[in-house]
C-alpha positions in Angstrom: 128.5 94.3 65.7 127.8 93.7 69.2 127.8 89.9 68.7 131.1 89.9 67.1 132.8 92.6 69.5 132.1 90.3 72.3 133.5 87.3 70.6 136.8 89.0 69.5 136.8 92.8 70.7 140.4 93.5 69.4 139.9 92.2 66.1 136.6 94.0 65.5 138.0 97.1 66.5 141.1 96.9 64.5 138.9 95.9 61.6 137.2 99.2 62.0 140.5 101.3 62.1 142.2 99.6 59.4 139.1 99.8 56.9 137.9 102.9 58.3 138.0 104.5 54.5 135.7 101.8 53.1 133.1 101.6 55.8 129.7 103.5 55.6 127.6 103.8 58.6 124.1 102.1 58.1 121.3 100.4 60.0 119.3 97.3 58.9 116.0 98.8 59.9 113.3 98.1 57.5 111.7 100.9 56.0 107.7 100.9 56.7 104.9 103.5 56.6 105.2 103.0 60.6 109.2 103.7 60.7 108.9 106.8 58.1 106.3 108.6 60.5 108.5 107.9 63.6 112.0 109.3 63.4 112.4 108.6 67.1 113.0 105.0 66.3 115.9 105.8 63.6 117.2 108.6 66.1 117.5 105.9 68.8 119.3 103.5 66.9 121.7 105.9 65.2 122.6 107.2 68.9 122.9 103.7 70.3 125.2 102.5 67.4 127.1 105.7 68.1 127.7 105.2 71.5 128.8 101.7 70.8 131.3 102.9 68.2 132.4 106.2 69.9 133.1 105.4 73.5 134.2 102.5 75.9 131.1 102.3 77.7 129.5 99.3 78.8 126.0 99.0 77.1 123.3 96.8 76.7 122.4 95.3 73.3 118.8 93.6 72.5 121.0 91.2 70.2 123.0 89.4 72.9 122.2 88.5 76.6 124.9 90.6 78.4 126.6 94.0 78.3 129.1 94.7 75.7 131.8 97.3 75.6 131.9 100.3 73.3 134.9 99.9 70.9 136.0 103.8 71.7 137.1 104.3 67.9 139.4 107.3 67.2 137.2 110.5 65.9 138.6 110.4 62.3 137.3 106.7 62.1 134.0 107.7 63.3 133.8 110.6 61.0 134.7 108.7 58.2 132.1 106.0 59.0 129.2 108.5 59.8 130.1 111.3 57.1 133.4 111.4 55.1 133.1 108.1 53.3 129.3 108.7 52.1 130.5 112.4 50.6 133.3 110.5 48.7 131.3 107.7 47.3 128.1 109.9 46.9 129.4 113.2 45.9 125.9 114.4 44.7 124.5 114.3 48.4 125.2 117.9 48.5 125.7 118.6 52.4 127.2 122.3 52.9 130.5 122.6 54.2 131.5 119.4 52.2 
């Protein structure tokens, strides 16, 4: 996301907004015994991604060599990406309040 948004910020932001009902948040972090025992790495990645998607803050990325601007997506887009779309597609997840 960081690399593409650096190339064409408006297009990447518009893509997330236009297709908010089709996108599920995920990471490409692999699963291993090391990552399964350490929640810190997952939490840090989740939080970094959230900052990038939810704010317009400048942030560093280990994927490119310069700072990138967060997408500052609307709250409903963030909610859909991180939660609502998962409930729709996987209703047996069974979160309370859904």
